[in-house]
N, C-alpha and C positions, 0 to 999 in steps of 0.2 A: 347228893349223888355220890355213891361210894366209888372210890378209885381202887381198882384191883391191880395187883402187880404180878399175879401168877396166871399162866396160860390155862384156859379152859376151852378146848376146841369145840365144845358144844353150846356154850352160852357165854354171854357177857352180861354181868349183873343180872338184870331181869330180862334181858333180850335173848331170845333163842335165835341163833344164827340159821339162816337159810343154807341149803347145801352150797350155793354159789359163794355166799359170804364165808362159810367155813373153809371152802377150798382156797379162796383168796387169802384168808388169814393164815392158813397152813403154809401156803407158798411164800408169803411174806416172812413168816417165821423161818422158813428154810433159808431164805436169803440173808435175813438178819432179824433176830428176835425183837429188836427195837421196832422194826417196821410192823411186825405182827401186833405188838402191843399198842402202838399208835393207832393202827387200824381198828382194833377191838375197842379202844377207848373212844375213838371217833364215832363208832356205832352207838356206844353208850351216850355220848354227847348228843346225838341226834334225838334222843328221847327228851332232852331238856333244852332244845334249840331256842325256845322262847324266853329262857332265863337270861338275865343280863350277862354279857361277856362270853356266853357259851359259843356263839357263832365265831368269835375270834379264836377261841381254843380249837374249834373244829377246823377252821381255816389253817391255823398253824400246824396242826397234825397232818393235814393233807399236803401242805407245802413241804414239811419235813420228809414225808414219805416220797413225794415226787422228786425232790432234790436228791435225796439219798439213793433212790433207784437209778437216777440218771448217773450219779457218780459211780455207783456199784457196777452198772452195766456199760459204762464208758470204757475207753481204751485202758485206763489205769486199773479199773476194777477194784479199787481199794475201799474197804468199809471205813466209816468215820473213826478217827482215833479217839482214845479216851478223853483227850483234851478238848476235841471238837464236841464230843457228847456233853461234857461238863459245861461248855459254853452255851449249849442249847437250853439247858435247864434254867 
């Protein structure tokens, strides 16, 4: 499963994004490029969901997006710091 680090707003690996998925990815990119990247990778993971460990990676990506969006849209509105991002990896 190839992991891509660059944004391609029309496809993810072998997955062609639907208009709704593309709009979601673009909006997540607008808020924070890490969210858009996690979303696109999550879509790629869905193609390999039966492989061992993939479901955990997908759950982690979803949790990171959810937690990050709550923090970003909360009263403080701060994106994660570089130290916080390094701790996620």
